[in-house]
C-alpha positions, 0 to 999 in steps of 0.5 A: 467606492468611497465607502470601500476606501474609507473602510481600508483607510480606517483599518490602516489607522487602527493597525498603525496605532496598534503597531506604535503601542507595541513598539513603545512597549518593547522600547520600554522593556529594553531601555528601562530595567527599572520598569521591566515587568518581572513576567518577562523574567518569569517566562525565561525561568519557565523556559529554563525549567521546561528545557534546561541548558544542555551539557555537564556545566549547565546550572540554573538557580532554583530562585533565579527570578522574583515572581511578582512586581517590577525589577530593578535589573538582573544581576548574575553572581559568579562565585564557587562558594555556595553560602556566599553566593546565596547570601548575595542573592538574598541581599540583592533580591531584598533590594529589588534585583533579579538574581542568577547564581552561577558556580564558575566562569566557564558556566557563566560564559555558557549560560550568558550565551544561551537563549535570551539570557544575554538580553536579560542580564544587566550586571555580572559580579564574578570572582576574577581570581577563581576558575575561569574568572578573568577569562569570563570577564574578558569574554563578557567585555568583548561580546557583551559590552553593554553588561556592567562588570563587578570584580570580586576578590578576597576570602570568605570566613570559611576560606579563612578557616572561621567555620564557627564565628564568635558571636558578640552581644554589644551593650551600649550604643554610644561612642564605645558601641559605635566603635565596636560595631564598626570593628566587628561588623567587618571582622572575619570570624565574628557575628554581632547577634545584637546591640542594645541601649536605653536610648532608642536614638543612640547613634550605634542603634541607627548604624545597626539598623542600616547594617541589619543587625538586631537592635534590642530594646530590652538589655536582659533579652540580649544578655540572655540570648542563646548561643552568645559567646561574648558580651561586651559592656560599654554602657558605663552603668555600674549595675550592668555587671550584676545584671549580666551575671544574673542573666547571661547564658552558661557559655557566654563570657564577659572577658576570657577565652572568647575575648582572647580569640577575638583579639587574635582574629584582629591580628590575623585579619590584618595579616590577611589584609596585607596578603590581599593587597596585591589582589586589591591593586589588581582590581583597582587597575582593572577599574582604571582600565575600564575592564570592570566598573567596580570591585568587592572585597570579601567579606563585605556588607550589604550596603557595599554590595548594593552600592556597587550594583547600583553604580554598575546599573548607572554605568550601564545606562550611560553606556546605552545612551 
């Protein structure tokens, strides 16, 4: 009799310990998105492939989740411009986030309501002024208050008509190079193909690294880069003009048409910024009301995107507590 009771008592202890371990694991997955195993996301991705959502609006991203390691959280990007959507996905994945790409607000509502998706998503970034954007924000806020929301507004380069950007090479990493970097890295219709300076510790080079703009340690290599439209020399070196003349490509200009176009883009950008002022005010009021956590104005830099998502993740943690 005693031996029988001892056996059942021992079995009860084993079962109890196993249950505690399981509960601890589930809590870890629920409460710590930074430590959430990606294999959970992988299983959802496999389910999506085996049984995709029904309906004409169903759309799953082929690169919905990462495949290995751990995730910093899951971000749903709702944007109808596929190039911008893909660009945001690359930047967020590089920062350690899983990403779901959705074309519009209607599809976002349908997707978030299917299966375990509402459990996986931590942050939603959506263009409020596009199709069903504001409706989606209201829906998420009402039905899934734990999800942090980031508004998106402004115009992409394509939407503003800059189908072919002016490519710029900056020679000089001092104050002049830093000023040019700050201006052109945020100017629609332009792309900085690289910057160089003989001093590897020049301030503009450090800034370029943060912006993920190529840094060249050999000026000739940058000058001779194919596809460069405009070379801007702020080195102050009297011999640089000769070097540029000898090595620049046939389509590159030091001054001329490309420079005039660039100045016009600056003027046009200022006009567009004024037109977008109302949109920005709308976004700011939504933040103040607590409807969204933050907002992004297109075009934006990678560091701005990541900072906004980080802020949203922190807000989500506070809400959960």
